[in-house]
Residue, then its C-alpha position, 0 to 999 in steps of 0.5 A: m364405457e369403451r370396450q377393449a378389443k381383446k387378441i385371440r391366438l389360433t393354432l392351424s395346421k400347415q393345411a388349414e393355415r394355407y387356406a386361412r392366409q389373407d393372401a389366399p386366392r379369392d376362389t379358395r376363400l370362397m370354397a371355405a365360405k361354402g365349407a367345401l375344403p378338404l378339412p376336418a370340421i373343427e379347422l374349417a370352423t377355424v378358418l371360416f373364423a380367421s379369414r373374416 
């Protein structure tokens, strides 16, 4: 049986969106991976999920 991918729609704040963008600077993405962004925990988790 073949599994089909499911789409997930995320809503981010403007601040979190700039970190989750695919064209975000590498240093910013590394900061997100370390949990070092100035975001609430729920938004940080969403940024980590979105930028995988």
